[in-house]
N, C-alpha and C positions, 0 to 999 in steps of 0.2 A: 493581649496586646503586644503587635510588634515593633520595633523600636523605630522599623521607618515612617511610623505614623506619629511620632514626634519630631520636632523640629529640635536639633541639640543646640544648647545656650538659649533657647531663645523662647520657648515654650511648646505649648501643646498648638497641631495646627489648626484651626479652624477650616471648616469645610462649606462649602454649599455643593451637597450633593459628591461628586467626586473632583469636584475645585476645589483645591486649598485654596483660600480668602487669606491669608494671614497667622497669627498664632498668638495664643491666649498666654498670657506674659503677667507672672508673678510680679507683686511690687518689690523694690531692691531690696528694702528692710525685712523682710517676711522668711522664714525658711522656705526652702521649697529643694525638691530633686524630682526629674524626671523618670521616672520606674515603667516597667513593661505592664503594670494598670493603668498608667498614665501619669498627671501632673499633681504630686503631690503637696502640700503646704500647709501653714500656720503661722500662727504668730504669738507671740508673749504680752507684751507691752502696749505696743500702739498697733491699732486697726490696720487690716490690710485686706488686700482681695488679688482674683486673678482676674485679667483683664483684657479686653481684645484690642490689643496694639495699634492705634492708626489706625483705626477703623471704628466708624461710625455707621449707625443702622439705624433704619425709618421705618414708621410703619406703615402699611400694614405688613408684617414679620411674623417667620413663625422660628421660636429657636426651641431648640432639642438639646440634651446632654445626660451624659451617662455620670451621676454624681453618687459617692459615698461620702460618708463622715464619721467619725470616731464618736459621735454621740447620737446619729442619724437626725442630724439639725443641721440644715444649709438656708442661704438664700441666693437669689437668681434677680439683679438687678437689671436696667436698664438706664443708666445715667443714676445722678445721687437718691432720685425721687421715687420713679416707678419702681416696684418690687415684689417682690412674692418671698414670704422665707413657712420653708416646709418643716415638723418637726414629725417622726416617725414613731416615737415611744408613744407620746400625749396625744398623737391622733388630732394637729390640729393646723390650720394655714392660717398666717398672716400676710395680708396685701397692704400695700402701701398704694394710695393716690397719688398720679403723678403731677397733676394742677393745684390739689390742696392740702396733699401730704400727710394726710388723714389715715390713720391705718384701722386696719378692720380684721378683726379673728373671726376664723369660721369655726367652731368647735364642734359642729353638726356633723361633722366628716371622719370623726374616729375610726367608723370601721372602714373607712374608704383607704387612709393613712393610717397604713402600720407597714413598717419595715424596721429593722435590727440595726445597730450599730456597726460599722464595716460592711454592709451589705448596698450593692450598688443598685441605683434605680434611676429609671426613664425619667426624667421630667422634659414635658412639652409645654412651651406657652407660646399660644398663638395672640396676638395683638393685634387688634384690628381700632380702627377709629373710636367706636364709641364702646369698646367694650373688650374683655380678653378673655382665653379659654382657657382653664390648667386642667392639664390630663398626667395621672402618673402612674407608670407603666402601661399606657395605651389607652388607660381609662379614666375618662371626663371625669373632673373632681367638680369644678365649680365654673360657672358664668362671671364676670366682674364684670359690672357697671363702672365707665369713667372715661374722660374724654384723654383721650392716647393720642389725638389728630396732630400735636404738635413733637411727639416725639422722637426724638433723634439725638442717637447718643453711643455712646461704648458700652458692650455687654458686659456686667462684674458676676464674677461668682465669689461667695464670702463666705462663712460662718461669725463663731467670735471666738474671744479668748483659749488659746490650749486647746483647739478642737482642730483635729488634722483633716482637710480635705482632700479628697484625689478626685480629679476629671478625667474620665478617660477618654471621652469623646465631645464635641460640641460642634453642632451643625449649626447654619443659622440660613434660612431660605427668606427669598421674596415670598409676596401672597398676591394674588390679581384677585379680581371681582369680576366673577363671569357675568352674563346675562342675566340669569336666573336669580344673582345676588348674593351668589356661594363663592369663598373664598377658595381656591387653590393655591398647590405652590407651583412656581414658574422657574425655571431654568434661567442663568446667566451665564452670559458669554463670558470667556476667561480671558479678560483684557487687562494682561499683568500692568504693563507700564505705558506710557508715551514714549515709542518707539523712535521716532523721528519726525521734525517738520518737513512736509512735501511742498516743494515751491515748482513751477513751471517756469521754464527758460527757454529762452531761443537755440543755444548752444551750449552743451554740458561742459566741454572740451572748454570755449571760451568762460563761462561761469566759474567754475572751477578753480582757473587759474584767480579769475578776479578775487576769489574769495582768499586764496591763498596769497596774494599779492598785497591786498589793499587790506585787507581785515585780519591776516595771520591766521588764519585757520588752518586746520590740517585738512587738506582738502587732494581729493585724487578721480579724476576720471575713470569712470568702472567698466565701458563698453556699456553697446545695447542702449546708447542714450542717456546711461544713469553718471550722474556724480554726487558726490557727498563731501559733505566739509565740515568739522566738530571743533569745539574750541578744545584748546591746548591741554585742559586739566578737565573740568569733568562738564558733563550736560549733554542735555539732547540736541541730536545731530540734525544736519541738512541734508536731505535728499533731493538732488536734481534731478527733474522728468525732464528730458528734451524735448521738445515742441514746435517744430518747424512754425505751426500756427501762432503759436507762442498766446495764449488764452492766460493770460498772467493771473495767477490764484495761489491760494496758501492753504493747505492742509496739513491739521492735523494726524499723525500714524501713530495708532495704538498698534501695539506688540501681541501678539497671541501664539503660546505652544504649537495648539491646533485649530488650522484657520478653517479646514473642513469643516468642522465641529462648530467653531464660533459662525462660522458664516452660516449653518442649517437652522442655530439656536437664536439667532436675530430675523432668520425670516420667518420663524414661528411665533416670535415677540411682536410682529406686524412694524420692524425698524424697517424702511423705504432704501432697498437696496439698489445703487446705482449700476447697472451693465452687469457683470457674470465675474466669478472667480474667477482669478488668471493668475496659471502657474508656469511659473517663468524657470521652473529647476531648481535655481538656490535662491528662489526667492517668489513668492507669490502673496496675492494681495486682491481686494477689492473695496470698493466704496459705496460709502451710507450716507443720507443726509439725516440732520437731528430734527427734532421739531420745529426748529425753524429756520429748516433746509441748508442749514449751514453742512457742505461737502467736507465729508472727513474719512480715513483711509482703516482701514485692517491690515496688518500685512505681517508675514512671518520669511524667518531666515534661518538659516541651520548653525550660524555660527552663536546663538547666543543658547 
């Protein structure tokens, strides 16, 4: 593995295809190290794990990970309740029901579950509203019945005391139900942050001066009908769109590093796009509506 796939001092990159969602981060009290093989961690006295920091995922979803364990035993969790444990030496799988918390051991899988200590394996867990499917090295092991409908939480990977676990990759995909009832992965747009709040003003020059003198914000007129105003310290700024007709309104603006790709993905996902993608050279944007008709914007600028 290239060290470029690792987020230095933060953990392993969690991906959605070729989009980086965030990081898989070890609990601070456990021993951990980023190596060329991935994120390696272990604990001695107090239980710990590596988890998707500040990222919760909901059903239906697909979790794929490349994992190795010094004893060929590891666990994959979604929150504290939903869990699967796989042991490659004794050939068993234990699942925990997300609602009842009841654990069930599957021992009839010994021929399918066989891997050695310190051997990387690929685990895939497709979690759907009424059941989940577990695959090992791309072969289906079992379908587990359960009520996963309300499952929304962080994803964890763990083992037990004095066991070294290395996670080489973790990819989490959203699943969508097709017209024939089948589930498939869907791409998600790379919306990194709320980059700005967009407001329509009569005159950006006048509005910029007002925000500076009346509210003490750092404001400037950028030309071409655009103005900005930002808090002195930190926070999302305001972008003023000069509109002689002045149809007053407020829009959230999401920042994306690849606006053309984001535009195509959102169209493919059935998002209502309002107008076309507009490229202004050093700024590009397009508008869309959410499910309740709220008008929002996606924007890109090179300074980020």
